[in-house]
N, C-alpha and C positions, 0 to 999 in steps of 0.2 A: 454584515447582514446581507441577506438576498437582495435582489433588485425589488424595488416596488411592483413590477407587474408580475412577478412570481408569486409575492405573496398575496397578490388580490387573485390572482388563479386559484393560490393554494393556502389558503385563509389560516390553515392549521399549521402550517409552517412557523406563523409566528413565535408564539410561547418557546417551543425547541431553540429557535434562532437566537432571541432573548435569552436564554439562559446558557447559550453557546458563547455569546459575547461576554455574558457576564462572567462566563467561566474563564476566557481568556482573559479578562482583566485581572481576574485574581491570578490567575498564574505569572502572570507578568509582575506582580507584589511577592510572590513567593521566591523570585531569585535572589539565591545567597548573597551576601556581602562580601564573601572572598573573593580577589577579581581574577581566578581562574575557572572556579565554580560558575561566577558570575558572566563570565564570557562565553561557558559551553552551554548553559541554561539558555541565554540570550540568543547563541549561534541555534540552539536546536528548533527553537520558536521560530527564527528566518529559514531554516532548511526545511522544516515542517511542521507547519501550525497545527493540524490535525493531531500528529505524532505525539507533539509537544504537549498537548492538552490532555491525552489519553495518558501519556506518562506520569505525568503529576500524579494519578490515582495510584501510583505503586507506593509499598511503603521506602521509607527514606535511602537503606542501605542500597537495596535494589532500585531504585529509583537512580541512584547515582551512577551505579552499576551500567545498567542499560541504559541510559542517557549517553556515555562515555562510550559505551559499545558501537551505540548507531553512530556517534560522532566519528569514531575511527574508521566503520565501513564506508560513512559518508566521504570521508579525505580520500580513502581507499578507492570509492566509486569514481571520484572526481580524477584523478590519477587516470584510470582507465578511460574514462568517457571525451579527455580530452584530445582530439586527434590531431590536435597541433604538435603533439609532443612524439619527437620521434622514437621509432619502435626501440634502437638501441641504448636509447635512455629510459625510456618505458619501462619494458620487462624487468631490469635489473632494481627499479624501485618498487615495481609490484613482488617481486620475489623478497626483496629484504623491509617491507612494510612493517612487520609483525618486530623488529628488531627498534625501528625507528621509532617506535609509541615508548619507550625506554630512556629515550633520549631527547633531554627537555629544551635542547639547543636544535633539534631538528627543524627544517621548513623546508618547502619546495613550493617554487612560484608556479602556479598554474588555474587551471578553471576560470570563471568571471563569478561579477556578482558577489554573492553571498557567501559564495564557495571559494572565491578566491581570498576572501578574508580569512576564511575557515582555514587555507593552507598556509598562508603568510604567517599565521599567528597560533599555529600548531601548537607550540610549545605551552601554551594554556590547557589542551588536551592531553598533553603527557605529564604534565604537573597534575592534574587531576587522576589520572590514569594510576599513578605511583602513590596516591592517597589511598587505591582502593583494596581491599582485603584480599590475600595471595589466591583464595580460591575463585572471586573474582578474576584477576588479573591472568590467570591461566588460562581460563578460559575465554578470554578476550585475545589472549596472544595463539591460541591455536586455532581458533576459527580465522584471523586474521591473516596469519602464515596459510592456512589450506585456502583461503578464499583468493589472497595475491597469486597462489603458485597457478589455480585453476584461471583466475584472470589472465595471468601470461601466458597459459596455455593457447585460449582463444584469442589472443593479439594475432597470431599465426595461424590461426585455422578456423576455416569458415564454418558456419553452421549448416551443414548438409542434410544430416538425417534425425528422423526425432529423438534415435539415441542420443546424438550429438546436441540437440535442443535442452532434452533433460538433463545434460552433464552440466551444459551453459548456466541453465535456469539452477542447478542443485549448487554450482561457486558461485552465483552470486547472489542466491536466496535461499536455496536449501539450508546451506552452512548460517545462513542468519537463524533459519528456525533450529537449528542443531544447537546453535550458541544461547539463544534464549532458554531453551530446555534446562542448558548447563548451567546458569545464570537461576533460573528458579529453583534448581535441585541445590544449588550451592546457598542459596539464601532460608534453605531449611523450610521453604511452603508448598514444594511439591515434589511427588514421585520424579526420577528422570525417565522421560519418556522416551521410547524407540526412536531412533535416528530414521525409521519409516517415514512414523507419522511427523516429528518433525519437519523431514524434507518434504511432505507433501505442503506442509502448511505453507513453507517459502516457495514452495514451486507456484501453487494456486495466485498467489499473489504477483510474481516476477511475471507469469503467463498472461494475466490480464493486464499489467501494464505494458507488456511488448506489442500485445494485440492493441492497445488504448492509444499506443505513442506510435503507432506505425509512419504516420507521416512527418513527425518531427524527426525520427530517428533516421527516414532515408532523406530527408531535406539537410540532415546535417553538414555542416560547412566545417572544414575545406574537404571531409570526406564523410560518404554517408554511412549509416550504423545500421548494419541488417543482420537481426535475430531470429528473423522466420525462416522453419526449416528448410531448405530446397526439396526435401522430401513430400512437403506439403505443396508450396506455392507452384513447384514446378507443372502439376496436372493442371496449372490454371494459366499461366502466361511465360513467357519465356524467360524474362528478366523480373527481381522481382520490384524493380522500382515501376515496371509496367502496370503493376496494380491501380495506379494514382491516373493514368490516363482514364479520361471519361469513355472513349470507346471500349475500355474493357471494364466497364462498370457491372454486367452480370457475372464476368470469372472472377470479377475482385467480391463482390458479396460469397460468391460461393467458397473462393477461399478462405474470407474472413470468418464465415461459420464453421468452416472446416477447423481452424482455430480455435475457437470457441468450445468446437465438440471434444478438442484436445484437452483442454484446460479444465472442463469440466469432471473428468478422472479422478480427480482429485481430491471433488469434494467431501464423499464419506468417510475419506482420510481424516479431512479437516474437522468432521462432525466429533469423529471419535476421541480425537486430540483436546477438544475443547469438553467436553463431556468429561474428562478426567479432570480436570482443573480444580483445586479445591479453593483456594483463595478468590474470594471476588475480584477482588483489585488486579491480580494475574488474569483473571476469566476476561473481565471487560478489557482489558490492553490487549489480549489475543482476538477475542470475539469480532469487536467493533470494526479491525480493517477486512477481516474475511467476509462480513457482512458487504463491506463496500465494495468490493472484489466480484461477490455476485450480485450485486446490483447494479455495477458497472459492466460486467458482461451483458446481463439481459438487455442494457440499452444498448450497446456494441451491435449483439448479435442483428444479423440480415439489414446492418443501416451502412450506406453507402458514404454516410458521413465522417466515418471512420477514414476514409481517403479525402476528404476533403478541408474536415478541419480538427477542431477539437469534441470529443463527445465524455461528456462526463456529467456524475450526477448532480443536481441544482444545490444550492447550500440547504436550502430547506431541510431535503432530504435526508443530507448529510448530518443535518441537527438533530434530527428527527429518530435517524439510526444513531446516534450517540446518546441521546435523550433516553431512549428506549432499551436498549442494550442494559441489562441487569443480570439476568439467568439464562441458563440452557434454552429454557423454554422460549425465550425471545430470540434466541437464535434459530432455533426450528420452523419457528412462525417466518423469520423474514427470509431464511433461504427458501421455505415454500412458496411464498411470496412471491420473490424474485423469480424461482425455477418457473413455476406458471405463468409468469408473464413474457420469460422466454419462450416458454413452450409454445403460448398464443402467437408466437411471430415465426414458427416453424412453417416454411414451404415445404410441403410434401414431394413438389419436384425438386427439391436441393438435391443433391448427389448423396450428403449426408445425412438425409433426414430422418432413416431410420435408428443411425445411430446417435444422431441427436438426441431424439425422442426417447430412445432405449436409456440414454444413462440421467434424462431430466426424470424418468419414471422412476429409477433407482432411488433419485434422490429426494423426488416427492414421496417416496415408499419408507424412508429413513425417517424422514419429519412425521408421517403420519403413525409410524409406529411409536414414536413418542409419546404419543397421547397427550400430547401438550395444546393441538392443534383446535379443540372445540370452541375456545374462548378467545380466539387473537384479535387483535387488532391489527388491520391488514395495514401494509406500508403503502401500497398504490392502489387498492381497490377504491374508489372513491366511493364516499354514501353521498346522501343529498347535503350539498350545503346547511349550515345551519348558523351561517352568518351572515347579517344583513350589511348595506354600505355603512350605516351608521356607527354598528360595533367596530368595523374597520376602521372607520374614522377614528375613534375612541381610543382603539388602538395604536395610533399611532399618535395621536396626541402624548399618551403617557408615554410613549416610546422618548419623544421628543425632549418632554421634560425630564426623564429620567436622563439623557444623554446628556441634557445642559446642566443636570445636577452632578454626574459624574465628572465631565470636562473642569468645572466650576472647582471640586473639589481634590482634584489632583496636584 
């Protein structure tokens, strides 16, 4: 649940947070009994709790395929992320990873915490992978092979230009979009989306993560991880790590805004992709992370805290997004709200203000043209509070009773 202070400030977060907590408990009870599938779903919830919740809504066969696809790519990403692995060892593993998923005995010691467990016991993932339908296996193998090759390429290559940045993001995330489109198509639930639209879905999420995670990546031990393209950051500082220095705060925020503006170019493609999805479960699975991304960019824009600590959406707002996102109308409303929030933060003296505003206005126009904004319930614009202290106290009493009951019944 969210912190007490956050709930008191935003009392309408309470019910979505409660629903999210209940959904998490329900998901834990849905873990399959077979040891290899139990490991996979338990690990999924450990490496990504929010993704683990959203995935539970997919239909069974597709859910299993997406679960394994995600864990395979998390394992591949764990190898890439581990800066303690020597390059001459890492590159062959990345290049051959698509073959390792067919080997029930393969594992490789790397990563930390839950990712180390995933790598040490990867045989469970391979065993589950080999139980999937051939169409799912082929899609997962193809994307894993292409992603591993792309990651290997960028082990020895810096992200210099914006084209390099787009290429890197394609390998680590755009291919995920392509793979999910293939899995959706293999399930028979969706038409096969174009590679261009699928790629944009991945790039928008990945660029958001790269922007948000600047400080974590630059402070990585034993070696910094640098994904911001030199073509952008070199306009503001001499070295990428200089952005975190307090004396460069003005330049750092300008660079940050430049990065956010670059990410916004993918939004219209994302809206087009989501509007074509037919199955409600597939739609929610895709839409919730995209709304989280535009919300995160709205928080990061013009925010020096990106270079000082962690910037992320409060848990109550995350719960609200998960609770409210059911139709494409909800997506248009959320994107309009967060784009408007971001637009209100644009300083007209910012070097990229004109470009930023142009991209935001294009997003707002796409949302308006949907014809769904007139009856929207805002994510971010607060109405006058309708909760008094007594009502909030009653909520917490009910919550305490509910948790006591759940704890005693486990």
